[in-house]
N, C-alpha and C positions, 0 to 999 in steps of 0.2 A: 191916429183914426178914429180915436171918441170922439174929437170937433165936428171932423167929415160928417158922424153916423146921428151927431144929436138930433138935428133936423128929423129924422125919424121918431122922437120921443115928444115932438107937435103933434103926430098922429094915433089916434085911436090902438089896440094890438093890431087887428084884423087887418087894418089898413097898410098899416104900416110892417109889418109881416109881410102881403101881400106885393108894395111897392117894394121890397128889398130885395123878393125871391125875382119878380120883374127884372130889376138892374141887374143881377145876378147873368137871369139866362140872357140879356142883354150882353154881359159881360162874358161871357163861354163866346159867345156867338163876334168877338173881337178881336177875345186874344190869338185865335186861330189868325186870323188876316195880318193883327197888326205882322206879327211873327213871322209870315212870308212876306210884309214888304219889308223885311230885314234881306231878305234874298236878294244876291246880284243879280240873279236871272228870272226873266217872269218864266212865273207855271202856271197848267190849263187850264182850266175852271173846272172838269171833273179830279184832278187832283185839288185841288182847292177845295170841292164840295165832300169827298172824301175823307180830308183832314176834317172838314169842318164834323160833320158827323158821326168819324171818329170822338173826334175831343169830348161833342156833348153824348158820348154813348158812352162813356170812360167815367168808373168808380170812383177813382177821384171829385169827377167834372160837378157829377149827379150829387155826392156828401156834399160839396163843400153848399151846392142852393140848398140843399135839403135842412142842412145844418143850418144856415144862413154867414158861412165861413165868411171870412174876409182874405181868404188866398185868393178869389178869381180876384178882387180887386188891387190888392198888390202886384199880386202876376203883372198884368196890364199898365201898374203903375211904371215896375219896370221898363215893359216893353215902352212904354211912348218915354223913358228920362234915354235908355234907349236911341229912339226915334230922334229927340231934340237935339240928342247930345251930337248924332250925324247931321243934323240939320244945323252945327257951331251954334245953334239955340240952348247959350249955359247955363240962363234965369231957369226955363220949362226944367233944361236937366235937373237943376238940384231941387226944383221942385216938385217936381214928378219923384226924384229917388229918396226924400224927404220922410213922400208919403208911403213910398214901398218901405222905408227903414222901422217903418210901426213894426214892422213882422222883423223883426234882426233875424230870428235863425235862417232863414232864407237870405237876404239881401246884404247881411253884413260880407257877405265875399266879397257880391258885388264893387260895395264897396268904398273894399281895399282895391279894387280893380279899378276903380274912379282915379281913387289918390294914384296909383302908381301912374296914371294913360295920361299925366296930365291933366285931369277932371277936378284940382285940385278948388278951385272958386264953384265949381258944382256941391265937391263934394259941403263947402263950407256951409252954401245957400241949403244944404241938406239939414244940417242941422242946425239950421235956424231956424227952418221950419219946425222940428222935432221941439227946439226951444218953448218955440213961441204956442204951441200951442199943448206945450204940459203948463206952460203960464197960463191959459187960460182955463187948461180944466182946473188946474189949482181954486185957482179965482172964483171961477161958477163951481167948484166945491165947494169953499172954502178951507182950501186943505193946504197944506204944507207943499210944496214943490217936490223936499227933498223925501216926504216921506212917500210920496207917489211913486217916485223916482227907489226906493227902496224895496216898497212894495211892490213895482215891478220885477224886482230885480229877482226878491223872494219866488215870487212865482213861476219865474225864469227856472230857479233853483229846484223849487216844487219839481216841478217838467220833466230836469233830468233828473231826478229820480223816477219815475213813474216808465211800465210799459208804453212804446211805441211804435206806426204800425211797420219800417221803413228804415230805421239805422239801424246799423252793424251791434250797436249792443243787445236793441228787445233783438234784434234775430238772431246773435248768439244765446241771451234767455228764452228762447221759444224753440230751440234746436236743445236745450238745456249743458251750454257752457256761458260762463263766468264773465258777466258784465265786465264791459271795459269803461274804465272813469270818464265822465261826459270833458272832462279839462284838456286830457289828453286827446282825444278825436276830438276837439277842440283848435286846440293848436295845429292839429296838422291840416285844418280847411284854409288854417294862414299860411302854412308853409308850402300847400298846395301852390297859394291863389300867388306868394312872391316868384315859386318858382317857372310855374309857367306864365307873369310875368315878362320877368329874367327872360327866358325861351323865347316868347314873342316877338321880343322888340331884338335879341341875337339871329334871327330866323327871318326875318324880315328890312333886312336894313340894306340900301339900296332902290331905284327902282321901286313901283306900285304898280299894280293894274290902275283902272280907275276909279275916282274916290266912293261911285257906290258902292263897292266892294268893300267898305270900311265897315259896311252894316252887318252885312255876314261874318265879315273875320268879327266884330262883336258880341255879334248873338251865338256862334261857336263857340268864342270864351266864354261866356255869360253860361250858355247851357252847359258847360264842364263842371265852372265852381257851384251853380246855385246843385247840381247832379250833386258834388260833394256835400257839399252843405246837410243835402236832404239822407245819406244815408250816414251820413257821421255825427248829427245833431239828431235829439227826438223829434220827431214827428208823425204827426197822422198819415193818415190815407186820403184827408184830402187834399192834403198837400203834393200829393203825388200830379196838378195839373201840369206842374213844370217837365213833365216827359212828355208831354208836346212839342219843344223842340229842339229833342232829339231827331223825326224824322223831318222836321223842316229846317236843320241842320244839315242832316244826312244829303237829304234833295238842293238843298246849295251844291255840297261841294261834288258828289255827286255829279250834277252836271257842268259845273269848270272843268271839269277833270274830262270828260268829253268834250267840254269846246274849246280845249287846251292838247285836245288831239292823243291825251291820254287814256290810257285803259284803268275803266272802273273796276277789274276785277279782285281788288284788295282790300272794295269796298263791299264785295259779298257776307264776310263774316260780318262787320258792320250792320248791314241790314237788316240779317237777321238773328240778330242781336238785336236792334231794334224794335224787331218783327215780334218779337219774346214778351218784351218788355212791355210795350204799348199791349200785347194780346194777354198778358197777365192783370193789368186793371179793365178787360174786356170781362173776366168772367165774371158769375153771378157769387154775392156775398154773402149777406147773412140768407136771401131766400132759398140757398142751397142750402147750407148750415138748418135749416127749416128741417130740411128732407132727411138731407144726411150731415145728423151732428156730428158725423169725426171731420166736416169738411172745412171747419172754421178755424182747428189747429193749421191743417194744409195750408189752407189760403194766407191765414197769416205768416207761416213761411216763406210760402211765394210768391207777398210782396215783398215781404226785406231780401229774397234773392232777386225780383225784378228789377229794382231801384240797385241792386250790385252789378244788374246786367247794363240795364243805362250809362248808369255811370262807365264802366269801362267801354260799353258805343262810345259813349261823348269822347275818350280819353282818344279813343282810336280816330273819331272825327278829326277831334282837333289835330294829331300826327300828321293824317293823311289831310288838310290844309296846308300846315307849313310847307309843304311837298309840294305844293302847288307853282308851275312856273308865276315870276311876277312881273309882268305886262309894260311898257314906261306906263306913267300916269301922269297928271301934271300937278300930285304934289305929295308929298312923303307923310304917312302918316306917323314917322315917327318926330316929325317936326313937332316945332310949336306952334302951328298956328293951325294941324289937326288936331278935332279933339278924342279920338281912339287910335291906337299905340295899331 
């Protein structure tokens, strides 16, 4: 990530700040559009426009742009990696995943998904990209690669002991409950990833639908995995940009259920959870706290609660997706020819 951003250092501070802000604004437009490309059905322009406006209005998006965070770039890289994998472009999938791994707290579960889904070569390339970036950084800063790696580890350990905005551990602290050790929560993330992959492979044996649905399956699975990482590992409010995957995944499953002749009534609850999740992130933050000081404490609890609701809704979308009928298709996601399980 530092290597990618280093050209900004050639600019003066006001210019660099403006350029990076414009890049982030562009990424905030690209993310909903890229996510919509992963669903197996066409979406109306009204829905796409509404989704884009909601995403731009969300606190995490505005916070990421205002603070100059790299979250939007990482989110875009994940979606591009999935898009490349669905098109069997393993090289591009690996390069984009390698960039996304710069924020491992969000993308490590996705990397494990790549590994268990037969995308090992792309994952190796992603690791090589990270290693190359580390070596370039070491040469440019005249530092030891080992020292840089250790310092990153120390930074991650330091953050693990801090209060976040979205994770269960921080939510418990805001509510006066004892914090859960981060290593336990991280173990839960990997365990859930393994269970999800095994369940997905078991439920998708036999004929499959058209190949383009592979993108929707991957989007739904990665939405659940990233939401899991969001609530189990230290994260701040700007990392909540990932919740945009929830309404997109829900829309894809909802439409697929209707097209298959099923009744989407079972998704009403999921829709309410998704609406509550996104709705919390549309509420005012610090501005309201200046008017009503008690709002600050209420809002911190609301953010953590919304993250949990998003995780629950993502899990329900995954369950409903697994129950969809599978029409015969030209390929099988379980075969070695397909990128995604």
